[in-house]
C-alpha positions in Angstrom: -16.2 5.1 2.8 -12.8 6.3 4.3 -13.2 5.9 8.3 -11.9 8.4 10.5 -8.8 8.3 12.5 -9.8 7.7 15.5 -12.2 4.8 14.9 -8.7 3.7 12.6 -6.1 4.3 15.5 -8.7 2.5 17.7 -9.0 -0.7 15.6 -5.0 -0.8 14.6 -4.1 -0.8 18.3 -6.2 -3.7 19.4 -5.0 -6.1 16.5 -1.8 -5.1 17.4 -2.1 -6.0 21.5 -4.0 -9.3 19.9 -0.7 -10.1 17.4 1.4 -8.7 20.2 0.4 -10.8 22.6 2.1 -14.1 21.6 5.0 -13.1 21.9 5.3 -9.9 24.4 3.7 -9.0 27.5 2.3 -5.5 27.5 0.3 -3.1 25.1 -0.8 0.4 26.0 -2.9 2.9 24.4 -0.5 5.7 26.2 2.9 4.2 25.3 5.6 6.4 26.1 8.3 8.7 24.8 10.3 6.1 23.6 7.0 4.7 21.7 6.2 7.8 20.0 9.2 8.6 18.9 10.5 5.4 17.4 8.4 2.4 15.7 8.7 -0.9 18.4 11.1 -2.9 18.5 11.4 -6.4 18.8 14.0 -9.3 18.4 16.7 -6.8 19.1 16.6 -3.5 21.2 13.5 -3.8 23.6 12.8 -6.3 23.0 12.8 -10.4 22.7 12.6 -12.8 19.4 10.0 -15.7 19.0 11.4 -18.9 19.9 10.4 -20.5 17.1 11.4 -22.8 14.7 13.7 -20.4 12.4 11.7 -20.0 9.1 12.2 -18.4 5.3 9.3 -16.2 4.1 9.8 -14.6 0.5 7.7 -11.2 -0.9 7.1 -10.3 -4.4 5.8 -7.5 -5.7 5.0 -5.4 -8.7 7.7 -2.9 -7.4 9.1 -0.4 -10.4 12.5 1.5 -9.6 11.9 4.7 -7.2 8.6 4.0 -5.9 8.8 4.5 -1.9 5.5 2.8 -1.3 7.4 -0.9 -1.5 10.4 1.0 0.9 7.3 1.4 3.6 5.7 -1.9 3.0 9.5 -3.7 3.1 10.2 -1.9 6.6 6.6 -3.4 7.8 7.8 -6.8 7.1 11.0 -6.8 8.6 9.5 -5.3 11.6 7.2 -8.0 11.7 10.3 -11.0 10.3 12.0 -9.5 13.2 9.7 -10.8 15.6 8.8 -13.6 14.7 12.6 -15.0 14.2 11.3 -15.1 10.1 14.1 -14.7 7.2 13.3 -12.1 5.3 14.0 -12.4 1.7 12.6 -9.6 -1.0 11.9 -9.2 -4.7 10.3 -7.5 -7.1 9.8 -7.0 -10.7 6.8 -4.8 -12.9 6.6 -7.3 -15.4 3.8 -10.1 -14.8 6.2 -12.8 -16.1 9.4 -11.8 -14.8 7.6 -11.5 -11.1 5.8 -15.1 -11.6 9.6 -16.5 -12.2 10.5 -14.6 -9.5 7.2 -16.6 -7.7 8.8 -20.0 -8.6 12.6 -18.9 -7.3 10.9 -18.6 -4.1 9.2 -22.1 -4.5 12.8 -23.3 -5.7 14.0 -21.9 -2.5 12.0 -24.1 -0.2 10.7 -21.2 1.7 8.0 -21.4 4.4 5.3 -18.4 3.2 5.6 -16.4 0.4 3.5 -13.0 0.0 2.9 -11.5 -3.0 0.8 -8.5 -5.2 -1.4 -9.2 -7.8 -1.3 -6.5 -10.2 -1.3 -8.8 -12.6 -3.1 -11.9 -11.9 -3.5 -13.7 -15.0 0.4 -13.4 -15.3 1.1 -14.6 -11.8 -1.5 -16.9 -11.0 -0.6 -20.2 -12.1 2.8 -19.6 -10.1 0.9 -18.7 -7.0 -1.1 -22.3 -7.4 2.0 -24.0 -8.0 2.9 -22.7 -4.4 -0.2 -23.3 -2.9 -0.1 -26.9 -4.5 4.0 -27.3 -3.2 2.2 -26.5 0.5 3.4 -23.3 1.2 1.4 -20.5 2.6 0.1 -17.4 0.1 -0.9 -14.2 1.8 -1.6 -11.4 -1.4 -1.2 -8.4 -0.6 -2.0 -4.6 -1.7 -3.9 -5.5 -5.5 -5.9 -8.2 -7.1 -7.6 -8.7 -4.0 -10.8 -10.3 -5.8 -8.7 -13.4 -7.3 -6.5 -14.1 -3.8 -9.4 -16.4 -2.7 -9.7 -18.6 -5.9 -5.7 -18.6 -6.0 -5.2 -20.4 -2.8 -4.1 -17.9 -0.3 -4.8 -17.7 3.3 -5.9 -14.2 3.0 -5.7 -10.7 1.4 -4.7 -7.5 2.9 -4.9 -3.9 1.8 -7.6 -0.9 0.6 -10.6 -2.9 -1.6 -9.2 -0.3 -4.8 -12.8 0.2 -6.3 -14.2 1.8 -2.6 -10.9 3.9 -1.9 -11.9 5.3 -5.8 -15.3 6.2 -5.2 -14.3 7.5 -1.6 -11.8 10.4 -4.2 -14.8 10.5 -5.7 -16.7 11.7 -3.8 -14.1 13.8 -1.9 -13.9 15.8 -5.6 -17.6 16.2 -5.6 -17.7 17.5 -2.0 -15.2 20.2 -3.4 -17.0 21.1 -6.0 -14.5 19.8 -8.9 -16.2 19.7 -12.1 -13.8 17.4 -14.2 -10.6 15.0 -13.1 -7.3 13.6 -14.7 -6.5 10.3 -13.3 -3.1 9.6 -14.3 -1.8 5.5 -14.5 1.4 4.8 -14.1 1.5 1.4 -14.9 -0.6 -0.2 -17.5 -2.1 -3.8 -17.0 -2.1 -3.1 -13.2 -5.7 -4.2 -12.8 -5.7 -2.4 -8.6 -4.8 1.0 -10.4 -7.9 0.8 -13.1 -9.9 -0.5 -10.3 -9.0 3.2 -8.4 -9.7 5.1 -11.6 -13.2 3.5 -12.3 -14.1 4.1 -8.5 -13.0 7.9 -9.0 -15.5 7.9 -12.2 -18.3 5.5 -10.4 -18.5 7.7 -7.9 -17.5 11.0 -9.4 -20.4 13.9 -9.9 -18.2 15.3 -12.8 -15.8 13.8 -15.5 -12.9 11.9 -15.1 -10.3 11.0 -18.2 -7.7 8.7 -17.9 -3.8 8.9 -18.7 -1.3 6.6 -18.8 2.3 7.6 -17.9 5.8 5.7 -18.3 5.6 5.2 -14.1 9.5 4.2 -14.3 10.3 7.3 -16.0 9.8 10.5 -13.7 11.1 13.2 -16.0 8.6 11.6 -18.9 5.7 11.2 -16.2 6.2 14.7 -15.2 6.4 16.0 -19.2 3.2 13.7 -20.5 1.2 15.5 -17.0 1.6 19.2 -18.1 1.3 18.5 -21.7 -2.2 16.9 -20.9 -2.1 19.8 -18.2 -1.6 22.7 -20.5 -4.2 21.3 -23.6 -6.8 20.3 -21.4 -7.3 23.8 -19.1 -10.4 22.9 -17.6 -9.6 20.0 -16.0 -9.6 21.3 -12.3 -8.8 18.2 -10.6 -5.1 16.0 -11.2 -5.7 12.2 -9.4 -2.0 10.3 -9.2 -2.4 7.1 -8.2 1.1 6.7 -6.0 2.7 9.4 -4.0 5.9 9.7 -5.9 3.2 10.8 -8.9 1.8 13.4 -6.6 5.3 15.5 -6.7 5.9 15.2 -10.5 1.9 16.5 -10.7 2.7 19.2 -8.7 5.8 20.1 -10.9 4.2 20.1 -13.8 1.5 21.9 -12.5 3.2 24.7 -12.3 5.1 24.4 -15.7 2.1 24.5 -17.3 0.2 27.3 -15.5 -2.9 25.3 -14.3 -4.9 25.8 -11.1 -5.6 22.2 -10.9 -6.1 20.6 -7.5 -3.3 17.5 -7.3 -4.0 14.8 -5.0 -3.0 11.5 -4.4 -3.2 7.5 -3.3 -0.5 6.9 -0.7 2.0 9.1 1.5 4.8 9.2 1.9 7.3 12.1 3.5 7.1 14.2 0.4 3.0 13.7 0.4 2.5 14.9 3.5 5.1 17.8 3.5 2.7 19.0 0.4 -0.1 18.4 2.7 1.2 21.1 4.7 2.0 23.0 2.2 -1.2 23.2 0.6 0.2 22.1 -2.3 -1.7 18.3 -2.2 -5.2 19.1 -1.1 -5.8 15.3 0.3 -3.9 11.2 0.2 -5.5 7.9 0.5 -3.5 6.4 3.6 -3.8 2.6 2.8 -1.4 2.3 5.5 1.3 0.5 3.6 4.2 -1.0 7.1 0.8 -2.3 7.8 -0.1 -4.6 5.0 3.9 -5.8 5.1 3.8 -6.1 8.8 0.4 -8.3 9.4 1.3 -10.5 5.8 4.8 -12.2 7.3 3.2 -12.2 11.2 -0.1 -14.0 9.2 1.8 -16.6 7.8 4.0 -17.2 11.2 0.7 -17.5 12.9 -0.4 -20.0 10.7 2.8 -21.8 10.8 2.9 -21.9 14.4 -0.6 -21.4 15.1 -2.9 -22.4 12.8 -4.5 -18.8 12.6 -5.7 -17.1 9.5 -6.1 -13.6 10.1 -10.1 -12.4 8.4 -11.2 -15.3 9.0 -9.8 -15.8 4.9 -11.7 -12.3 4.2 -9.7 -9.7 3.0 -8.1 -7.9 6.0 -8.6 -4.2 5.1 -5.5 -1.7 6.1 -7.7 1.5 4.1 -8.7 3.4 2.7 -9.1 6.9 4.6 -8.5 10.6 3.6 -6.2 12.8 4.9 -5.6 16.1 4.5 -3.2 19.1 5.6 -5.3 18.6 9.3 -3.5 15.4 10.3 0.2 16.5 8.7 0.7 16.9 12.5 -0.2 13.5 13.9 1.6 12.1 10.9 4.8 14.1 10.3 6.3 12.1 12.5 5.9 8.5 11.0 6.4 9.5 7.8 9.7 10.6 8.9 10.6 7.5 10.1 9.6 5.6 6.8 6.8 3.9 8.5 3.7 5.9 7.1 
């Protein structure tokens, strides 16, 4: 079930204090004006980088072009890298075969750690096993969590996609919706499929999946608009990434549909749409935290033998946010950390 914002904040604060204790002095729940207006800086202004030996950590994801979610993940990873005296390398490819090649390239560069997504585990798994066999600690994030342990990763950081989908299904039921369209923007991505399956499992109405070309936003908008024009009984559209919520709002206007638009993930545009009620609710999985904790875990493992969560999945979501949460979120999404 989605957590409350208060409980999630308390948990996050405790985790942040524990991690920061190795390199910083002091951690407060109240903060000050500066801490409210900008993210904590370590290894630069406002702090001092760890004095541990310089290490190189690579992150390889399945991001497609224009997906702002991964900008937020990188923001978190870069903040941890600055604190931990880490050289951070980022690369991405939405195709599983090419993503595996990027993992191989990181191994050849003799990095001291790899962060990787498992959206297409069958394509990427062998490369991950090769990294582990070479003695490189691997942390998986965001997608494919159920495959992480078998591949030898230290742990998986993200949300349980099936549980997140079920939370959406329950919320749609609570809102009295009857027929939902679940928009999959990348075919073959196991996490996206798990989200829609979770929605279908928990929703008391009916669910239809729609595959779109997520890297082509005009085509995505047209596909959703065409579906809404032909299926007038759809009263909810669930998108699986923040950029696709905006495309759906446009498609809804073009089709004349009255369906509610809901989405997974946050960015500044989604928070604006929540405020205007063009989007009903969003599912927050805290991508900044995924990037931050992944880099920090590798550093902690190499310098202190730590494993976050004892090797169990470390959950960063889900939490359902609505218009009432906008005042607390706007300043964070504006700076690209939520």
